[in-house]
C-alpha positions as CSV (number, residue, x, y, z in Angstrom):
1,M,89.7,104.2,150.1
2,I,90.5,100.8,151.6
3,E,93.7,100.2,153.6
4,R,96.3,97.6,152.9
5,L,95.4,95.4,155.9
6,E,91.7,95.4,154.8
7,Q,92.8,94.5,151.3
8,D,94.8,91.6,152.6
9,L,91.9,90.3,154.6
10,L,89.5,90.6,151.6
11,E,92.1,88.8,149.4
12,R,92.5,86.0,151.9
13,M,88.7,85.5,152.2
14,W,88.4,85.6,148.4
15,R,91.1,82.9,148.0
16,K,89.3,80.7,150.5
17,K,86.0,81.4,148.7
18,L,84.2,82.5,151.9
19,L,80.9,83.4,150.3
20,G,77.5,81.8,149.9
21,G,77.4,78.8,152.3
22,N,81.2,79.0,153.1
23,H,82.3,80.9,156.2
24,M,85.2,81.0,158.7
25,R,85.4,81.9,162.4
26,V,87.4,85.0,163.2
27,E,90.0,83.2,165.3
28,N,90.7,80.8,162.4
29,L,90.9,83.7,159.9
30,L,93.6,85.3,162.1
31,A,95.3,82.1,163.1
32,S,98.4,82.3,160.8
33,V,99.0,86.0,161.6
34,P,101.9,87.0,164.0
35,G,100.6,88.2,167.4
36,H,101.9,91.7,167.1
37,V,99.7,92.2,164.0
38,K,96.5,90.6,165.2
39,G,95.2,93.8,166.9
40,D,95.6,95.8,163.7
41,L,93.9,93.1,161.7
42,K,90.9,93.0,164.1
43,G,90.5,96.7,163.6
44,A,90.6,96.2,159.8
45,L,88.0,93.5,160.1
46,K,85.7,95.8,162.1
47,S,86.2,98.4,159.4
48,L,85.2,95.9,156.7
49,L,82.1,94.9,158.7
50,R,81.1,98.6,159.0
51,Q,81.7,99.2,155.3
52,G,79.6,96.1,154.4
53,Y,82.3,94.1,152.5
54,V,82.2,91.4,155.2
55,V,79.1,90.2,156.9
56,W,78.3,87.9,159.8
57,Y,77.4,84.3,158.8
58,N,76.7,83.2,162.4
59,R,77.4,86.0,164.9
60,S,77.1,83.8,168.0
61,K,79.9,81.5,166.7
62,G,81.9,84.4,165.3
63,A,81.8,83.2,161.7
64,L,82.2,85.6,158.8
65,Q,81.9,85.6,155.0
66,L,82.1,88.0,152.1
67,N,79.0,90.0,151.3
68,G,77.5,88.3,148.3
69,E,75.7,91.5,147.2
70,R,79.0,93.4,146.9
71,L,81.2,90.8,145.2
72,K,81.8,93.1,142.1
73,E,83.1,95.9,144.4
74,I,85.2,93.5,146.4
75,K,86.8,92.0,143.2
76,E,87.7,95.5,142.0
77,L,89.5,96.2,145.4
78,L,91.7,93.1,145.0
79,P,95.1,93.5,143.4
80,H,94.3,91.0,140.7
81,G,90.8,92.4,140.3
């Protein structure tokens, strides 16, 4: 089962259409989040990477995107899905 913070990150990435050629650096993805929550969100992001919902677009630059091969599963995890 997916946690609430993981679901929030997936939803944010879905809204920004971060798939295919679109990507976003980790620091920009977490930019609008209060400082006391960033550590928890980084942990949730690592979990999403391990689960394969999020993949590296360019690891050296820290850019991420949604896994195009798992879009159907990701859509089902989202609240509006």
